[in-house]
C-alpha positions in Angstrom: 75.7 26.6 -18.1 75.8 28.6 -21.5 72.6 30.5 -22.3 72.2 30.2 -25.9 69.6 32.0 -27.7 67.6 30.7 -30.7 67.8 32.8 -33.7 65.1 34.5 -34.5 64.7 32.7 -37.6 63.6 29.3 -35.7 61.8 31.0 -33.6 59.5 31.8 -36.2 59.0 28.8 -38.0 58.1 27.6 -34.9 55.4 29.9 -34.6 53.9 29.4 -37.8 53.9 25.7 -37.6 51.9 25.8 -34.1 49.6 27.9 -36.1 49.3 25.8 -38.6 48.4 23.2 -36.1 45.7 24.7 -33.7 44.3 26.0 -37.5 44.7 22.6 -38.5 42.8 21.1 -35.2 40.0 23.5 -35.4 38.8 23.1 -38.5 39.1 18.8 -37.9 36.9 19.8 -34.7 34.1 21.5 -36.8 33.7 19.6 -39.9 32.7 15.9 -37.7 29.5 15.1 -37.7 27.6 15.1 -33.9 27.6 11.4 -33.5 31.5 11.4 -33.6 31.9 14.6 -31.6 29.8 12.5 -29.0 32.0 9.7 -29.4 35.5 11.5 -29.1 34.5 13.8 -25.7 36.6 13.1 -23.0 35.2 12.8 -19.9 36.0 15.4 -17.2 38.3 14.5 -14.2 35.9 14.5 -11.4 33.6 12.4 -13.4 32.6 8.9 -12.1 33.0 6.0 -14.6 30.3 6.1 -17.5 27.4 4.7 -16.8 25.8 2.6 -19.6 22.3 3.8 -20.1 21.2 1.8 -23.2 21.6 -1.6 -21.0 19.1 -0.6 -17.8 15.4 -0.5 -18.5 13.1 1.9 -16.9 10.9 0.4 -13.7 7.3 0.5 -15.1 5.5 2.2 -12.1 2.6 -0.1 -10.6 -0.7 1.0 -9.5 -2.2 -0.4 -6.3 -5.4 0.8 -5.7 -6.8 2.7 -2.2 -8.7 0.9 -0.1 -12.2 2.0 0.5 -13.2 2.0 3.7 -16.8 1.0 2.8 -16.5 -1.1 0.6 -15.1 -3.9 3.1 -18.2 -3.8 5.6 -17.1 -4.4 9.1 -18.9 -5.2 13.0 -19.2 -1.8 12.9 -20.7 -1.0 9.9 -24.2 -2.8 9.1 -26.8 -1.4 7.0 -30.1 -0.5 8.7 -33.2 -2.4 8.0 -34.5 0.4 5.5 -31.4 0.1 3.4 -32.2 -4.0 2.9 -35.6 -4.2 2.7 -36.3 -2.3 -0.9 -33.5 -5.0 -2.1 -35.6 -8.0 -1.1 -38.5 -6.6 -1.8 -36.9 -7.0 -5.4 -35.7 -10.3 -4.7 -39.1 -11.5 -3.8 -40.9 -10.3 -6.3 -38.3 -11.9 -9.2 -38.5 -15.3 -7.4 -42.6 -15.4 -7.0 -42.9 -14.0 -10.5 -44.4 -17.3 -12.8 -44.3 -17.4 -16.3 -44.5 -21.2 -16.2 -46.4 -23.9 -16.0 -49.3 -22.4 -17.5 -49.7 -18.9 -15.8 -48.6 -16.0 -16.0 -47.7 -13.0 -13.4 -48.7 -9.8 -13.9 -48.8 -8.1 -10.7 -46.8 -8.6 -7.5 -46.9 -6.4 -4.3 -45.3 -6.9 -1.1 -47.0 -5.9 2.2 -45.0 -6.4 4.5 -40.7 -7.1 4.6 -40.0 -8.3 8.3 -36.2 -8.5 10.0 -36.4 -11.4 11.3 -32.7 -12.1 13.0 -29.1 -10.7 11.8 -25.9 -12.6 11.9 -22.5 -12.1 12.2 -20.3 -10.3 9.8 -18.4 -13.3 7.7 -15.4 -12.2 7.0 -13.7 -15.0 4.4 -16.6 -14.3 2.3 -17.5 -10.5 3.2 -21.2 -11.1 4.1 -24.1 -10.5 6.7 -26.8 -13.0 7.5 -30.7 -11.4 7.5 -33.5 -13.5 8.0 -37.0 -12.2 6.5 -40.3 -12.6 6.7 -42.2 -11.7 3.4 -45.4 -11.4 3.0 -47.8 -10.2 -0.2 -50.2 -10.8 -3.7 -49.8 -11.7 -7.3 -52.2 -11.7 -9.8 -51.7 -14.4 -12.4 -53.1 -14.7 -16.1 -53.4 -18.3 -17.5 -52.4 -18.7 -20.7 -53.6 -22.7 -21.4 -56.6 -24.1 -20.2 -58.3 -22.9 -17.5 -60.7 -22.7 -15.1 -60.1 -19.3 -14.6 -58.7 -16.7 -16.3 -57.1 -14.9 -13.6 -56.5 -15.7 -9.9 -54.9 -13.8 -7.6 -52.1 -15.5 -5.3 -51.4 -14.3 -1.4 -48.4 -15.8 -0.4 -45.8 -15.7 2.9 -42.6 -16.9 3.3 -39.1 -16.7 5.2 -35.5 -16.9 4.2 -32.2 -16.0 4.6 -30.6 -13.4 2.7 -26.9 -12.9 2.3 -26.1 -8.9 3.0 -22.7 -7.0 1.2 -21.4 -4.3 -0.3 -20.4 -4.1 -4.1 -17.4 -2.7 -5.7 -19.0 0.8 -5.3 -19.7 0.2 -2.0 -23.6 0.3 -2.1 -25.0 -2.4 -0.2 -26.4 -5.2 -2.1 -29.1 -8.7 -1.2 -28.8 -12.1 -1.9 -30.9 -15.3 -1.4 -28.7 -16.8 1.2 -30.1 -20.3 0.7 -32.4 -20.9 -3.0 -34.9 -21.5 -3.9 -36.7 -18.9 -1.8 -40.0 -19.6 -3.7 -40.6 -23.5 -2.8 -40.4 -22.6 0.8 -43.4 -20.0 0.9 -46.6 -20.5 1.6 -48.9 -19.8 -1.8 -52.9 -19.7 -1.7 -54.4 -18.3 -5.0 -58.0 -18.0 -5.6 -60.0 -17.2 -9.0 -60.5 -13.5 -10.3 -63.8 -12.5 -11.7 -64.2 -9.4 -13.2 -66.7 -7.9 -10.2 -63.3 -8.7 -7.9 -60.9 -7.5 -9.7 -61.6 -4.2 -9.7 
């Protein structure tokens, strides 16, 4: 096997050609815009298969409300009488107010609210049933032709009320079997100027 050597001129030409090729490749790489350079990048050997990030939708996070323990009453969370009575008083004042049939209610006073019975918790409707007796008085002014310009009425009635928690966890009361005003006993007496003082 003969040992042949290339003449020095051939080696010099090869070096010049290699340098020119290297220069032209560097020049082309620098003159491309960024989008072309990204598309022609070669993935490394240890990288997995490229994923198409444009076709996969970003999942929308779902918000779930945290349950409030006080917002759902149960057999252990029973309101006291003091928590129920103010709401019953407010409802009864609204129900006995009469602004029809020739009379206008001016004042309503509740003298007594008595809790008679308590029912079990209804899990489906989420309320307690409470039976209460309410006593009070109201003053009314005559709007039309009446024997007396003013009258005072005493009333007493028993009704069932629904006791439940609102969305904020506060106790609320509503009538369970309306209309309550048709189930009260009411007696009215004319008020004179002397008796109204």
